[in-house]
N, C-alpha and C positions, 0 to 999 in steps of 0.2 A: 854721835851719830846713832848709837843704839841705846835703848833704855834697858834698865835692869831686868824687866820682865822678859824682854827678848833674849837676853843672855841666859836667863834661867831656863827658858824653853830650849835653847840650843844645848845647854848643859844636860837637860833631861834626855834630849834626843841622843846625844853622844853616849850617855850612860846605858841606854837600852841596847841590848844585843838582839838582833832581829833578822828575819828572813822573809822573803816575799812569797805569798801563797794564795792570795785572794783571786778568784776568777774575774772580778771586776777590773783587775789590773792588767788584763791581756793587752791593752792598748798602750801600756807604759813605754815600751821601746820606741814606738812612733812618737809619742809625746816627748820622750827624752831627747830624741834626735832634734825635734823642733826647739826644745829648750837649749840644747847645746849649740845649735846653729845660731839661735838668737843671742846666747851668751857670748859666742865668738864675735859676732857683729858688734855687740855692746862693748866688748873689750877693745875692739879696734876704734870704735867711736869715742870711747872714754878719754883716750889720750891722743896725742899727735904721733907722728912717726917716731920710732925709737931714737932718742937723742944720741948724736955722734959721740959726745963726751963720755957716754956710758959704755961704749964698746969695749974699752980696755978693762972694764970692771966685770966683764962676763963671768958667770959662775955656773958650774955644772952641778945640778942637784940630783940627777939620776933618778927619775921616776921608777918605782919598783913595778915594772910591767907585769911581773908574774902574778900580782894581785888581781889582774884582770883576765887571767887565763886558767881559771879553775874548771873542773868538769861540770859543775852544776850552775845553771843559769841564776838560781837564787843567790849563790855566793857572789856572782858577778854584780848582781843588782845591789846587794848589801855593800859591796866594795864601792860601787858608784855613789851610793847614798853617803857613805863615809867621806868620800873624796869631796862631794858637794859641801858637806858640813865643814870640812877643813878649809876649803876655798872661801866659804862664807865667813868663817872665823877670821881668816887672814885679811879679807877685804872689809872687815868691820871695825878696824881699830887703827889709830895713829896715822890717819890718812891726810893730815894737814899739809905735808910736804909733797904729796902726790899731786901734780898739776893736772888733775883730771876734771872732766865735766861732772859736776855733782849730780845732776839729774840723771845722766846716763849711768853713773855709778850706782845710784839708788835703784834704777831699773834692773841692773845686773844683780844687785843684792836681792831684790824682790823675786826675780826669776829663780835664783838659787834657792831661796827660802821656800817658795811655793813647791819647787821640785822636791825638796827635802820632806815637806809636809805630805806631798802626794805619795812619795815612797813609803813614808812612815804609815800612811793610811792603808797601804797594801801589804803590811807585814804582820806576822805572828811569831811568838816565841817558839823556839825549837828545842830538841833534846840537847843535853849538856855536851855530849860527844861532838855534836855538830859545831857547837859554839867554840869548844877547845880547838878544833881543827882550823878555825879562822883566826885564832889569836896571833899566830905568827904573822899572817898577812896584815892584820890590824896594826901590829907593832911596826912592820915595815912601812906602812902608810904613815903612821904617826911620826916615825923617824924622818921620813922624807919631808913632811910638812913642818916639823920642828926645825929642820935645816933651813928652810925658807924663812921661818919666823925668826930664827937666830940671825940669819943674814940681814934681815930688815932691822933688827934691834942693834946689831953690831955697827950698822951704818946709820944709826939714829933715824931710821925711816926716811932717809933722804930721797930726793927725786930719782937718782939712778937705781937705788935699791928697789924702789917701787916699780920702775920701768922694767928692770930685769925680772922681778917677780911677776909682773903682768905678762911678759913674754913667756915665762915658765908656765903660768896658768893656761895660756893659750895652747902650748904644747900638750899639757895635761888634758885639756878638754878635747883636743884633736885625737888623742889616744882613746879616750872614752868613746868618742864618736865612732871611731873605727870598730870598737868592740860592740857597741850598741847596734850598729848596722848588721852585725852577724847574729844577734840574738833572735 
């Protein structure tokens, strides 16, 4: 599904530590709301109703909500960008057993990728003390998404693991939407 160049780009994005500061990015919250709304619709369209046989496999991943509650707007935006990167990464591999509409999945991936690029275009590097203060939050996010990734791997990326992950990404995007509306 993804070429090596795309993976290298994502890797570079993940490696950079960034904050948002550009005045041209003032419309970002409104744009993010549209992207999130669109992503939620695409997640729904991507697959059918949650399969009954997967109900007993439910898993609690516990999204680290504190990463979206810092005092500075920039930190929230950086967290959102990181979340989009993680979601993009999860939805870019081993999708063969996910019984989803490929076109809709591609639209979902493209929307996330464009949003990551948009956020990246609005950022500049900041002082090291600021970067260190975010490290704990970054680790919490990484742990959360690693849990989802391991869950998928442990179940060999089967249909139910993908459906449960899709439902979790839905919850994740809804939390971001709530936060973005307050920005």
